[in-house]
CHARMM-style PDB file with segment names, atoms N, HN, CA, C and O in Angstrom:
ATOM      1  N   UNK     1     128.489  91.056  40.559  1.00  0.00      PROA
ATOM      2  CA  UNK     1     128.809  89.960  39.667  1.00  0.00      PROA
ATOM      3  C   UNK     1     128.048  88.709  40.109  1.00  0.00      PROA
ATOM      4  O   UNK     1     127.993  88.397  41.299  1.00  0.00      PROA
ATOM      5  N   UNK     2     127.467  88.002  39.153  1.00  0.00      PROA
ATOM      6  HN  UNK     2     127.512  88.255  38.187  1.00  0.00      PROA
ATOM      7  CA  UNK     2     126.748  86.777  39.459  1.00  0.00      PROA
ATOM      8  C   UNK     2     127.726  85.624  39.590  1.00  0.00      PROA
ATOM      9  O   UNK     2     128.661  85.503  38.798  1.00  0.00      PROA
ATOM     10  N   UNK     3     127.515  84.784  40.580  1.00  0.00      PROA
ATOM     11  HN  UNK     3     126.756  84.882  41.223  1.00  0.00      PROA
ATOM     12  CA  UNK     3     128.345  83.612  40.787  1.00  0.00      PROA
ATOM     13  C   UNK     3     127.590  82.389  40.308  1.00  0.00      PROA
ATOM     14  O   UNK     3     126.411  82.228  40.625  1.00  0.00      PROA
ATOM     15  N   UNK     4     128.247  81.525  39.549  1.00  0.00      PROA
ATOM     16  HN  UNK     4     129.204  81.656  39.291  1.00  0.00      PROA
ATOM     17  CA  UNK     4     127.587  80.347  38.988  1.00  0.00      PROA
ATOM     18  C   UNK     4     126.971  79.487  40.075  1.00  0.00      PROA
ATOM     19  O   UNK     4     125.956  78.833  39.835  1.00  0.00      PROA
ATOM     20  N   UNK     5     127.563  79.470  41.274  1.00  0.00      PROA
ATOM     21  HN  UNK     5     128.387  80.001  41.469  1.00  0.00      PROA
ATOM     22  CA  UNK     5     127.078  78.588  42.327  1.00  0.00      PROA
ATOM     23  C   UNK     5     125.917  79.177  43.119  1.00  0.00      PROA
ATOM     24  O   UNK     5     125.390  78.503  44.003  1.00  0.00      PROA
ATOM     25  N   UNK     6     125.497  80.411  42.836  1.00  0.00      PROA
ATOM     26  HN  UNK     6     125.925  80.959  42.117  1.00  0.00      PROA
ATOM     27  CA  UNK     6     124.397  81.011  43.585  1.00  0.00      PROA
ATOM     28  C   UNK     6     123.258  81.380  42.642  1.00  0.00      PROA
ATOM     29  O   UNK     6     123.182  82.506  42.152  1.00  0.00      PROA
ATOM     30  N   UNK     7     122.387  80.430  42.398  1.00  0.00      PROA
ATOM     31  HN  UNK     7     122.449  79.515  42.797  1.00  0.00      PROA
ATOM     32  CA  UNK     7     121.280  80.610  41.465  1.00  0.00      PROA
ATOM     33  C   UNK     7     120.305  81.685  41.939  1.00  0.00      PROA
ATOM     34  O   UNK     7     119.634  82.313  41.120  1.00  0.00      PROA
ATOM     35  N   UNK     8     120.221  81.904  43.251  1.00  0.00      PROA
ATOM     36  HN  UNK     8     120.766  81.394  43.916  1.00  0.00      PROA
ATOM     37  CA  UNK     8     119.265  82.894  43.751  1.00  0.00      PROA
ATOM     38  C   UNK     8     119.619  84.303  43.268  1.00  0.00      PROA
ATOM     39  O   UNK     8     118.741  85.163  43.189  1.00  0.00      PROA
ATOM     40  N   UNK     9     120.883  84.550  42.946  1.00  0.00      PROA
ATOM     41  HN  UNK     9     121.596  83.852  43.010  1.00  0.00      PROA
ATOM     42  CA  UNK     9     121.299  85.866  42.442  1.00  0.00      PROA
ATOM     43  C   UNK     9     120.778  86.123  41.036  1.00  0.00      PROA
ATOM     44  O   UNK     9     120.832  87.256  40.557  1.00  0.00      PROA
ATOM     45  N   UNK    10     120.282  85.106  40.375  1.00  0.00      PROA
ATOM     46  HN  UNK    10     120.238  84.185  40.764  1.00  0.00      PROA
ATOM     47  CA  UNK    10     119.830  85.245  38.994  1.00  0.00      PROA
ATOM     48  C   UNK    10     118.332  85.521  38.882  1.00  0.00      PROA
ATOM     49  O   UNK    10     117.845  85.850  37.800  1.00  0.00      PROA
ATOM     50  N   UNK    11     117.598  85.392  39.984  1.00  0.00      PROA
ATOM     51  HN  UNK    11     117.993  85.126  40.863  1.00  0.00      PROA
ATOM     52  CA  UNK    11     116.140  85.533  39.936  1.00  0.00      PROA
ATOM     53  C   UNK    11     115.735  86.947  39.545  1.00  0.00      PROA
ATOM     54  O   UNK    11     115.002  87.122  38.571  1.00  0.00      PROA
ATOM     55  N   UNK    12     116.183  87.946  40.266  1.00  0.00      PROA
ATOM     56  HN  UNK    12     116.778  87.804  41.057  1.00  0.00      PROA
ATOM     57  CA  UNK    12     115.779  89.337  39.993  1.00  0.00      PROA
ATOM     58  C   UNK    12     116.257  89.798  38.608  1.00  0.00      PROA
ATOM     59  O   UNK    12     115.460  90.374  37.868  1.00  0.00      PROA
ATOM     60  N   UNK    13     117.515  89.572  38.227  1.00  0.00      PROA
ATOM     61  HN  UNK    13     118.163  89.103  38.828  1.00  0.00      PROA
ATOM     62  CA  UNK    13     117.924  89.981  36.879  1.00  0.00      PROA
ATOM     63  C   UNK    13     117.110  89.299  35.780  1.00  0.00      PROA
ATOM     64  O   UNK    13     116.822  89.914  34.753  1.00  0.00      PROA
ATOM     65  N   UNK    14     116.735  88.033  35.988  1.00  0.00      PROA
ATOM     66  HN  UNK    14     116.969  87.534  36.822  1.00  0.00      PROA
ATOM     67  CA  UNK    14     115.925  87.338  34.991  1.00  0.00      PROA
ATOM     68  C   UNK    14     114.556  88.002  34.877  1.00  0.00      PROA
ATOM     69  O   UNK    14     114.058  88.208  33.770  1.00  0.00      PROA
ATOM     70  N   UNK    15     113.948  88.337  36.006  1.00  0.00      PROA
ATOM     71  HN  UNK    15     114.352  88.170  36.905  1.00  0.00      PROA
ATOM     72  CA  UNK    15     112.650  89.013  35.970  1.00  0.00      PROA
ATOM     73  C   UNK    15     112.789  90.386  35.327  1.00  0.00      PROA
ATOM     74  O   UNK    15     111.983  90.750  34.471  1.00  0.00      PROA
ATOM     75  N   UNK    16     113.792  91.147  35.724  1.00  0.00      PROA
ATOM     76  HN  UNK    16     114.446  90.851  36.420  1.00  0.00      PROA
ATOM     77  CA  UNK    16     113.987  92.477  35.150  1.00  0.00      PROA
ATOM     78  C   UNK    16     114.145  92.407  33.634  1.00  0.00      PROA
ATOM     79  O   UNK    16     113.609  93.250  32.914  1.00  0.00      PROA
ATOM     80  N   UNK    17     114.869  91.420  33.152  1.00  0.00      PROA
ATOM     81  HN  UNK    17     115.305  90.735  33.736  1.00  0.00      PROA
ATOM     82  CA  UNK    17     115.047  91.235  31.713  1.00  0.00      PROA
ATOM     83  C   UNK    17     113.707  90.939  31.038  1.00  0.00      PROA
ATOM     84  O   UNK    17     113.400  91.491  29.981  1.00  0.00      PROA
ATOM     85  N   UNK    18     112.919  90.072  31.654  1.00  0.00      PROA
ATOM     86  HN  UNK    18     113.168  89.624  32.512  1.00  0.00      PROA
ATOM     87  CA  UNK    18     111.603  89.735  31.104  1.00  0.00      PROA
ATOM     88  C   UNK    18     110.696  90.966  31.068  1.00  0.00      PROA
ATOM     89  O   UNK    18     110.028  91.218  30.065  1.00  0.00      PROA
ATOM     90  N   UNK    19     110.673  91.724  32.154  1.00  0.00      PROA
ATOM     91  HN  UNK    19     111.215  91.518  32.969  1.00  0.00      PROA
ATOM     92  CA  UNK    19     109.850  92.932  32.199  1.00  0.00      PROA
ATOM     93  C   UNK    19     110.269  93.918  31.113  1.00  0.00      PROA
ATOM     94  O   UNK    19     109.422  94.519  30.453  1.00  0.00      PROA
ATOM     95  N   UNK    20     111.570  94.080  30.930  1.00  0.00      PROA
ATOM     96  HN  UNK    20     112.259  93.592  31.466  1.00  0.00      PROA
ATOM     97  CA  UNK    20     112.070  95.000  29.907  1.00  0.00      PROA
ATOM     98  C   UNK    20     111.680  94.524  28.504  1.00  0.00      PROA
ATOM     99  O   UNK    20     111.220  95.317  27.683  1.00  0.00      PROA
ATOM    100  N   UNK    21     111.863  93.244  28.237  1.00  0.00      PROA
ATOM    101  HN  UNK    21     112.237  92.599  28.905  1.00  0.00      PROA
ATOM    102  CA  UNK    21     111.534  92.709  26.914  1.00  0.00      PROA
ATOM    103  C   UNK    21     110.041  92.826  26.607  1.00  0.00      PROA
ATOM    104  O   UNK    21     109.658  93.080  25.465  1.00  0.00      PROA
ATOM    105  N   UNK    22     109.206  92.644  27.616  1.00  0.00      PROA
ATOM    106  HN  UNK    22     109.517  92.437  28.544  1.00  0.00      PROA
ATOM    107  CA  UNK    22     107.762  92.730  27.426  1.00  0.00      PROA
ATOM    108  C   UNK    22     107.226  94.145  27.586  1.00  0.00      PROA
ATOM    109  O   UNK    22     106.044  94.396  27.350  1.00  0.00      PROA
ATOM    110  N   UNK    23     108.097  95.074  27.989  1.00  0.00      PROA
ATOM    111  HN  UNK    23     109.057  94.870  28.180  1.00  0.00      PROA
ATOM    112  CA  UNK    23     107.736  96.473  28.229  1.00  0.00      PROA
ATOM    113  C   UNK    23     106.587  96.572  29.233  1.00  0.00      PROA
ATOM    114  O   UNK    23     105.580  97.240  28.999  1.00  0.00      PROA
ATOM    115  N   UNK    24     106.780  95.872  30.376  1.00  0.00      PROA
ATOM    116  HN  UNK    24     107.598  95.329  30.566  1.00  0.00      PROA
ATOM    117  CA  UNK    24     105.784  95.856  31.446  1.00  0.00      PROA
ATOM    118  C   UNK    24     106.414  96.278  32.764  1.00  0.00      PROA
ATOM    119  O   UNK    24     107.635  96.271  32.920  1.00  0.00      PROA
ATOM    120  N   UNK    25     105.543  96.652  33.723  1.00  0.00      PROA
ATOM    121  HN  UNK    25     104.551  96.658  33.596  1.00  0.00      PROA
ATOM    122  CA  UNK    25     105.997  97.015  35.062  1.00  0.00      PROA
ATOM    123  C   UNK    25     105.882  95.854  36.040  1.00  0.00      PROA
ATOM    124  O   UNK    25     106.541  95.844  37.080  1.00  0.00      PROA
ATOM    125  N   UNK    26     105.034  94.863  35.704  1.00  0.00      PROA
ATOM    126  HN  UNK    26     104.499  94.871  34.860  1.00  0.00      PROA
ATOM    127  CA  UNK    26     104.851  93.700  36.567  1.00  0.00      PROA
ATOM    128  C   UNK    26     104.309  92.545  35.734  1.00  0.00      PROA
ATOM    129  O   UNK    26     103.834  92.741  34.615  1.00  0.00      PROA
ATOM    130  N   UNK    27     104.385  91.344  36.291  1.00  0.00      PROA
ATOM    131  HN  UNK    27     104.771  91.185  37.200  1.00  0.00      PROA
ATOM    132  CA  UNK    27     103.811  90.153  35.659  1.00  0.00      PROA
ATOM    133  C   UNK    27     102.720  89.594  36.562  1.00  0.00      PROA
ATOM    134  O   UNK    27     102.839  89.638  37.787  1.00  0.00      PROA
ATOM    135  N   UNK    28     101.672  89.076  35.967  1.00  0.00      PROA
ATOM    136  HN  UNK    28     101.575  89.041  34.972  1.00  0.00      PROA
ATOM    137  CA  UNK    28     100.615  88.427  36.740  1.00  0.00      PROA
ATOM    138  C   UNK    28     101.075  87.075  37.264  1.00  0.00      PROA
ATOM    139  O   UNK    28     100.636  86.638  38.328  1.00  0.00      PROA
ATOM    140  N   UNK    29     101.956  86.412  36.526  1.00  0.00      PROA
ATOM    141  HN  UNK    29     102.313  86.767  35.663  1.00  0.00      PROA
ATOM    142  CA  UNK    29     102.372  85.062  36.865  1.00  0.00      PROA
ATOM    143  C   UNK    29     103.813  84.858  36.398  1.00  0.00      PROA
ATOM    144  O   UNK    29     104.178  85.272  35.297  1.00  0.00      PROA
ATOM    145  N   UNK    30     104.620  84.227  37.228  1.00  0.00      PROA
ATOM    146  HN  UNK    30     104.324  83.891  38.122  1.00  0.00      PROA
ATOM    147  CA  UNK    30     106.033  83.991  36.895  1.00  0.00      PROA
ATOM    148  C   UNK    30     106.389  82.576  37.328  1.00  0.00      PROA
ATOM    149  O   UNK    30     106.247  82.230  38.500  1.00  0.00      PROA
ATOM    150  N   UNK    31     106.850  81.756  36.386  1.00  0.00      PROA
ATOM    151  HN  UNK    31     106.965  82.037  35.434  1.00  0.00      PROA
ATOM    152  CA  UNK    31     107.108  80.339  36.632  1.00  0.00      PROA
ATOM    153  C   UNK    31     108.585  80.020  36.766  1.00  0.00      PROA
ATOM    154  O   UNK    31     109.444  80.726  36.238  1.00  0.00      PROA
ATOM    155  N   UNK    32     108.860  78.946  37.482  1.00  0.00      PROA
ATOM    156  HN  UNK    32     108.163  78.373  37.912  1.00  0.00      PROA
ATOM    157  CA  UNK    32     110.168  78.293  37.445  1.00  0.00      PROA
ATOM    158  C   UNK    32     110.010  77.188  36.408  1.00  0.00      PROA
ATOM    159  O   UNK    32     109.357  76.179  36.673  1.00  0.00      PROA
ATOM    160  N   UNK    33     110.596  77.368  35.238  1.00  0.00      PROA
ATOM    161  HN  UNK    33     111.126  78.188  35.023  1.00  0.00      PROA
ATOM    162  CA  UNK    33     110.386  76.410  34.156  1.00  0.00      PROA
ATOM    163  C   UNK    33     111.098  75.089  34.380  1.00  0.00      PROA
ATOM    164  O   UNK    33     110.513  74.027  34.164  1.00  0.00      PROA
ATOM    165  N   UNK    34     112.320  75.137  34.798  1.00  0.00      PROA
ATOM    166  HN  UNK    34     112.795  75.999  34.974  1.00  0.00      PROA
ATOM    167  CA  UNK    34     113.093  73.916  35.013  1.00  0.00      PROA
ATOM    168  C   UNK    34     113.483  73.846  36.477  1.00  0.00      PROA
ATOM    169  O   UNK    34     114.110  74.781  36.975  1.00  0.00      PROA
ATOM    170  N   UNK    35     113.148  72.800  37.175  1.00  0.00      PROA
ATOM    171  HN  UNK    35     112.639  72.041  36.770  1.00  0.00      PROA
ATOM    172  CA  UNK    35     113.575  72.680  38.582  1.00  0.00      PROA
ATOM    173  C   UNK    35     114.997  72.122  38.689  1.00  0.00      PROA
ATOM    174  O   UNK    35     115.301  71.339  39.588  1.00  0.00      PROA
ATOM    175  N   UNK    36     115.853  72.534  37.768  1.00  0.00      PROA
ATOM    176  HN  UNK    36     115.606  73.171  37.038  1.00  0.00      PROA
ATOM    177  CA  UNK    36     117.272  72.210  37.800  1.00  0.00      PROA
ATOM    178  C   UNK    36     117.990  73.274  36.986  1.00  0.00      PROA
ATOM    179  O   UNK    36     117.343  74.096  36.337  1.00  0.00      PROA
ATOM    180  N   UNK    37     119.297  73.271  37.013  1.00  0.00      PROA
ATOM    181  HN  UNK    37     119.822  72.604  37.541  1.00  0.00      PROA
ATOM    182  CA  UNK    37     120.031  74.240  36.201  1.00  0.00      PROA
ATOM    183  C   UNK    37     121.243  73.576  35.579  1.00  0.00      PROA
ATOM    184  O   UNK    37     121.715  72.538  36.042  1.00  0.00      PROA
ATOM    185  N   UNK    38     121.733  74.193  34.525  1.00  0.00      PROA
ATOM    186  HN  UNK    38     121.350  75.036  34.148  1.00  0.00      PROA
ATOM    187  CA  UNK    38     122.870  73.665  33.781  1.00  0.00      PROA
ATOM    188  C   UNK    38     124.083  74.561  33.970  1.00  0.00      PROA
ATOM    189  O   UNK    38     123.953  75.744  34.285  1.00  0.00      PROA
ATOM    190  N   UNK    39     125.256  73.991  33.776  1.00  0.00      PROA
ATOM    191  HN  UNK    39     125.362  73.030  33.520  1.00  0.00      PROA
ATOM    192  CA  UNK    39     126.468  74.795  33.779  1.00  0.00      PROA
ATOM    193  C   UNK    39     126.342  75.858  32.694  1.00  0.00      PROA
ATOM    194  O   UNK    39     125.676  75.635  31.683  1.00  0.00      PROA
ATOM    195  N   UNK    40     126.972  77.005  32.894  1.00  0.00      PROA
ATOM    196  HN  UNK    40     127.513  77.186  33.715  1.00  0.00      PROA
ATOM    197  CA  UNK    40     126.936  78.071  31.895  1.00  0.00      PROA
ATOM    198  C   UNK    40     127.501  77.565  30.574  1.00  0.00      PROA
ATOM    199  O   UNK    40     128.514  76.866  30.547  1.00  0.00      PROA
ATOM    200  N   UNK    41     126.838  77.925  29.481  1.00  0.00      PROA
ATOM    201  HN  UNK    41     126.015  78.492  29.503  1.00  0.00      PROA
ATOM    202  CA  UNK    41     127.319  77.588  28.159  1.00  0.00      PROA
ATOM    203  C   UNK    41     126.949  76.204  27.655  1.00  0.00      PROA
ATOM    204  O   UNK    41     127.320  75.835  26.541  1.00  0.00      PROA
ATOM    205  N   UNK    42     126.229  75.438  28.449  1.00  0.00      PROA
ATOM    206  HN  UNK    42     125.927  75.738  29.354  1.00  0.00      PROA
ATOM    207  CA  UNK    42     125.856  74.076  28.061  1.00  0.00      PROA
ATOM    208  C   UNK    42     124.642  74.125  27.149  1.00  0.00      PROA
ATOM    209  O   UNK    42     123.709  74.896  27.376  1.00  0.00      PROA
ATOM    210  N   UNK    43     124.663  73.290  26.111  1.00  0.00      PROA
ATOM    211  HN  UNK    43     125.421  72.663  25.927  1.00  0.00      PROA
ATOM    212  CA  UNK    43     123.491  73.194  25.246  1.00  0.00      PROA
ATOM    213  C   UNK    43     122.647  72.012  25.695  1.00  0.00      PROA
ATOM    214  O   UNK    43     123.121  71.129  26.409  1.00  0.00      PROA
ATOM    215  N   UNK    44     121.400  72.009  25.270  1.00  0.00      PROA
ATOM    216  HN  UNK    44     121.015  72.727  24.690  1.00  0.00      PROA
ATOM    217  CA  UNK    44     120.509  70.914  25.661  1.00  0.00      PROA
ATOM    218  C   UNK    44     120.429  69.899  24.536  1.00  0.00      PROA
ATOM    219  O   UNK    44     120.562  70.295  23.378  1.00  0.00      PROA
ATOM    220  N   UNK    45     120.229  68.665  24.790  1.00  0.00      PROA
ATOM    221  HN  UNK    45     120.121  68.343  25.731  1.00  0.00      PROA
ATOM    222  CA  UNK    45     120.114  68.071  26.119  1.00  0.00      PROA
ATOM    223  C   UNK    45     121.482  68.004  26.795  1.00  0.00      PROA
ATOM    224  O   UNK    45     122.500  67.822  26.128  1.00  0.00      PROA
ATOM    225  N   UNK    46     121.501  68.150  28.106  1.00  0.00      PROA
ATOM    226  HN  UNK    46     120.674  68.298  28.648  1.00  0.00      PROA
ATOM    227  CA  UNK    46     122.781  68.147  28.824  1.00  0.00      PROA
ATOM    228  C   UNK    46     123.408  66.760  28.869  1.00  0.00      PROA
ATOM    229  O   UNK    46     122.733  65.732  28.810  1.00  0.00      PROA
ATOM    230  N   UNK    47     124.712  66.783  28.975  1.00  0.00      PROA
ATOM    231  HN  UNK    47     125.260  67.618  29.022  1.00  0.00      PROA
ATOM    232  CA  UNK    47     125.462  65.542  29.141  1.00  0.00      PROA
ATOM    233  C   UNK    47     125.695  65.304  30.625  1.00  0.00      PROA
ATOM    234  O   UNK    47     125.469  66.193  31.446  1.00  0.00      PROA
ATOM    235  N   UNK    48     126.137  64.128  30.958  1.00  0.00      PROA
ATOM    236  HN  UNK    48     126.321  63.405  30.291  1.00  0.00      PROA
ATOM    237  CA  UNK    48     126.417  63.789  32.349  1.00  0.00      PROA
ATOM    238  C   UNK    48     127.401  64.795  32.946  1.00  0.00      PROA
ATOM    239  O   UNK    48     128.416  65.121  32.329  1.00  0.00      PROA
ATOM    240  N   UNK    49     127.096  65.281  34.142  1.00  0.00      PROA
ATOM    241  HN  UNK    49     126.272  65.016  34.642  1.00  0.00      PROA
ATOM    242  CA  UNK    49     127.967  66.229  34.834  1.00  0.00      PROA
ATOM    243  C   UNK    49     127.667  67.685  34.525  1.00  0.00      PROA
ATOM    244  O   UNK    49     128.270  68.573  35.127  1.00  0.00      PROA
ATOM    245  N   UNK    50     126.747  67.955  33.599  1.00  0.00      PROA
ATOM    246  HN  UNK    50     126.257  67.234  33.110  1.00  0.00      PROA
ATOM    247  CA  UNK    50     126.438  69.336  33.234  1.00  0.00      PROA
ATOM    248  C   UNK    50     125.224  69.895  33.980  1.00  0.00      PROA
ATOM    249  O   UNK    50     124.911  71.079  33.856  1.00  0.00      PROA
ATOM    250  N   UNK    51     124.543  69.052  34.747  1.00  0.00      PROA
ATOM    251  HN  UNK    51     124.797  68.090  34.848  1.00  0.00      PROA
ATOM    252  CA  UNK    51     123.411  69.494  35.553  1.00  0.00      PROA
ATOM    253  C   UNK    51     123.930  69.810  36.955  1.00  0.00      PROA
ATOM    254  O   UNK    51     124.584  68.979  37.584  1.00  0.00      PROA
ATOM    255  N   UNK    52     123.635  71.008  37.434  1.00  0.00      PROA
ATOM    256  HN  UNK    52     123.103  71.683  36.923  1.00  0.00      PROA
ATOM    257  CA  UNK    52     124.107  71.466  38.745  1.00  0.00      PROA
ATOM    258  C   UNK    52     122.984  71.399  39.766  1.00  0.00      PROA
ATOM    259  O   UNK    52     121.813  71.277  39.409  1.00  0.00      PROA
ATOM    260  N   UNK    53     123.348  71.477  41.026  1.00  0.00      PROA
ATOM    261  HN  UNK    53     124.300  71.576  41.316  1.00  0.00      PROA
ATOM    262  CA  UNK    53     122.341  71.505  42.088  1.00  0.00      PROA
ATOM    263  C   UNK    53     121.476  72.742  41.936  1.00  0.00      PROA
ATOM    264  O   UNK    53     121.936  73.784  41.468  1.00  0.00      PROA
ATOM    265  N   UNK    54     120.220  72.618  42.336  1.00  0.00      PROA
ATOM    266  HN  UNK    54     119.846  71.772  42.716  1.00  0.00      PROA
ATOM    267  CA  UNK    54     119.260  73.707  42.210  1.00  0.00      PROA
ATOM    268  C   UNK    54     118.661  73.983  43.579  1.00  0.00      PROA
ATOM    269  O   UNK    54     118.099  73.082  44.201  1.00  0.00      PROA
ATOM    270  N   UNK    55     118.775  75.210  44.052  1.00  0.00      PROA
ATOM    271  HN  UNK    55     119.232  75.942  43.547  1.00  0.00      PROA
ATOM    272  CA  UNK    55     118.254  75.626  45.354  1.00  0.00      PROA
ATOM    273  C   UNK    55     116.811  76.094  45.194  1.00  0.00      PROA
ATOM    274  O   UNK    55     116.545  77.295  45.133  1.00  0.00      PROA
ATOM    275  N   UNK    56     115.880  75.141  45.125  1.00  0.00      PROA
ATOM    276  HN  UNK    56     116.096  74.165  45.174  1.00  0.00      PROA
ATOM    277  CA  UNK    56     114.466  75.461  44.898  1.00  0.00      PROA
ATOM    278  C   UNK    56     113.923  76.389  45.982  1.00  0.00      PROA
ATOM    279  O   UNK    56     113.221  77.354  45.679  1.00  0.00      PROA
ATOM    280  N   UNK    57     114.244  76.103  47.243  1.00  0.00      PROA
ATOM    281  HN  UNK    57     114.814  75.320  47.489  1.00  0.00      PROA
ATOM    282  CA  UNK    57     113.743  76.949  48.332  1.00  0.00      PROA
ATOM    283  C   UNK    57     114.304  78.363  48.235  1.00  0.00      PROA
ATOM    284  O   UNK    57     113.580  79.332  48.464  1.00  0.00      PROA
ATOM    285  N   UNK    58     115.579  78.490  47.900  1.00  0.00      PROA
ATOM    286  HN  UNK    58     116.167  77.703  47.714  1.00  0.00      PROA
ATOM    287  CA  UNK    58     116.194  79.813  47.766  1.00  0.00      PROA
ATOM    288  C   UNK    58     115.589  80.609  46.627  1.00  0.00      PROA
ATOM    289  O   UNK    58     115.333  81.805  46.761  1.00  0.00      PROA
ATOM    290  N   UNK    59     115.359  79.940  45.498  1.00  0.00      PROA
ATOM    291  HN  UNK    59     115.566  78.968  45.389  1.00  0.00      PROA
ATOM    292  CA  UNK    59     114.738  80.604  44.358  1.00  0.00      PROA
ATOM    293  C   UNK    59     113.310  81.020  44.718  1.00  0.00      PROA
ATOM    294  O   UNK    59     112.878  82.123  44.384  1.00  0.00      PROA
ATOM    295  N   UNK    60     112.593  80.148  45.390  1.00  0.00      PROA
ATOM    296  HN  UNK    60     112.944  79.252  45.661  1.00  0.00      PROA
ATOM    297  CA  UNK    60     111.220  80.469  45.795  1.00  0.00      PROA
ATOM    298  C   UNK    60     111.199  81.689  46.722  1.00  0.00      PROA
ATOM    299  O   UNK    60     110.356  82.573  46.566  1.00  0.00      PROA
ATOM    300  N   UNK    61     112.130  81.738  47.689  1.00  0.00      PROA
ATOM    301  HN  UNK    61     112.814  81.021  47.816  1.00  0.00      PROA
ATOM    302  CA  UNK    61     112.200  82.897  48.599  1.00  0.00      PROA
ATOM    303  C   UNK    61     112.450  84.187  47.814  1.00  0.00      PROA
ATOM    304  O   UNK    61     111.842  85.219  48.097  1.00  0.00      PROA
ATOM    305  N   UNK    62     113.345  84.122  46.828  1.00  0.00      PROA
ATOM    306  HN  UNK    62     113.838  83.284  46.598  1.00  0.00      PROA
ATOM    307  CA  UNK    62     113.625  85.312  46.016  1.00  0.00      PROA
ATOM    308  C   UNK    62     112.391  85.720  45.215  1.00  0.00      PROA
ATOM    309  O   UNK    62     112.115  86.909  45.054  1.00  0.00      PROA
ATOM    310  N   UNK    63     111.653  84.734  44.716  1.00  0.00      PROA
ATOM    311  HN  UNK    63     111.878  83.768  44.847  1.00  0.00      PROA
ATOM    312  CA  UNK    63     110.447  85.043  43.959  1.00  0.00      PROA
ATOM    313  C   UNK    63     109.371  85.641  44.861  1.00  0.00      PROA
ATOM    314  O   UNK    63     108.607  86.501  44.422  1.00  0.00      PROA
ATOM    315  N   UNK    64     109.302  85.196  46.119  1.00  0.00      PROA
ATOM    316  HN  UNK    64     109.923  84.498  46.476  1.00  0.00      PROA
ATOM    317  CA  UNK    64     108.356  85.788  47.067  1.00  0.00      PROA
ATOM    318  C   UNK    64     108.673  87.265  47.308  1.00  0.00      PROA
ATOM    319  O   UNK    64     107.760  88.073  47.484  1.00  0.00      PROA
ATOM    320  N   UNK    65     109.948  87.619  47.316  1.00  0.00      PROA
ATOM    321  HN  UNK    65     110.689  86.963  47.172  1.00  0.00      PROA
ATOM    322  CA  UNK    65     110.338  89.027  47.468  1.00  0.00      PROA
ATOM    323  C   UNK    65     109.794  89.855  46.310  1.00  0.00      PROA
ATOM    324  O   UNK    65     109.371  90.996  46.501  1.00  0.00      PROA
ATOM    325  N   UNK    66     109.806  89.279  45.108  1.00  0.00      PROA
ATOM    326  HN  UNK    66     110.149  88.353  44.953  1.00  0.00      PROA
ATOM    327  CA  UNK    66     109.295  90.007  43.933  1.00  0.00      PROA
ATOM    328  C   UNK    66     107.802  90.259  44.061  1.00  0.00      PROA
ATOM    329  O   UNK    66     107.306  91.292  43.609  1.00  0.00      PROA
ATOM    330  N   UNK    67     107.082  89.329  44.669  1.00  0.00      PROA
ATOM    331  HN  UNK    67     107.484  88.490  45.036  1.00  0.00      PROA
ATOM    332  CA  UNK    67     105.646  89.512  44.915  1.00  0.00      PROA
ATOM    333  C   UNK    67     105.433  90.655  45.904  1.00  0.00      PROA
ATOM    334  O   UNK    67     104.588  91.523  45.689  1.00  0.00      PROA
ATOM    335  N   UNK    68     106.209  90.646  46.990  1.00  0.00      PROA
ATOM    336  HN  UNK    68     106.896  89.940  47.164  1.00  0.00      PROA
ATOM    337  CA  UNK    68     106.075  91.701  48.003  1.00  0.00      PROA
ATOM    338  C   UNK    68     106.376  93.084  47.429  1.00  0.00      PROA
ATOM    339  O   UNK    68     105.860  94.091  47.914  1.00  0.00      PROA
ATOM    340  N   UNK    69     107.218  93.124  46.390  1.00  0.00      PROA
ATOM    341  HN  UNK    69     107.637  92.305  45.996  1.00  0.00      PROA
ATOM    342  CA  UNK    69     107.577  94.402  45.760  1.00  0.00      PROA
ATOM    343  C   UNK    69     106.653  94.748  44.595  1.00  0.00      PROA
ATOM    344  O   UNK    69     106.911  95.686  43.840  1.00  0.00      PROA
ATOM    345  N   UNK    70     105.566  93.972  44.460  1.00  0.00      PROA
ATOM    346  HN  UNK    70     105.357  93.210  45.073  1.00  0.00      PROA
ATOM    347  CA  UNK    70     104.551  94.197  43.406  1.00  0.00      PROA
ATOM    348  C   UNK    70     105.124  94.117  41.995  1.00  0.00      PROA
ATOM    349  O   UNK    70     104.633  94.786  41.085  1.00  0.00      PROA
ATOM    350  N   UNK    71     106.157  93.303  41.812  1.00  0.00      PROA
ATOM    351  HN  UNK    71     106.556  92.760  42.551  1.00  0.00      PROA
ATOM    352  CA  UNK    71     106.703  93.074  40.478  1.00  0.00      PROA
ATOM    353  C   UNK    71     106.061  91.841  39.840  1.00  0.00      PROA
ATOM    354  O   UNK    71     106.068  91.681  38.620  1.00  0.00      PROA
ATOM    355  N   UNK    72     105.511  90.984  40.684  1.00  0.00      PROA
ATOM    356  HN  UNK    72     105.505  91.114  41.676  1.00  0.00      PROA
ATOM    357  CA  UNK    72     104.808  89.777  40.218  1.00  0.00      PROA
ATOM    358  C   UNK    72     103.512  89.678  41.012  1.00  0.00      PROA
ATOM    359  OT1 UNK    72     102.734  88.746  40.810  1.00  0.00      PROA
TER     360      UNK     72
END
C-alpha cells in the first residue's frame, strides 16, 4: 500500500504505468515534472496548505535504481 507521506514509493509504480501505457520495456528519458507534490485528490491550481513536502533526493535515488535496472 502506498503511503501519502512517502513519495518515493510512487516512483516505480508511476514508471511501470507509463511503460504499460506506451507499450515499452524502457524509456530513454524520464523527468520529474513538478519538484513538489499535492495532497491526494487536489485539483490545480492548489490552495494554501495543499502542497506537501517533496523528497527530491529520495525520488532521485529511486530514479537512479530504475537506470541501474535498465528501465530508463
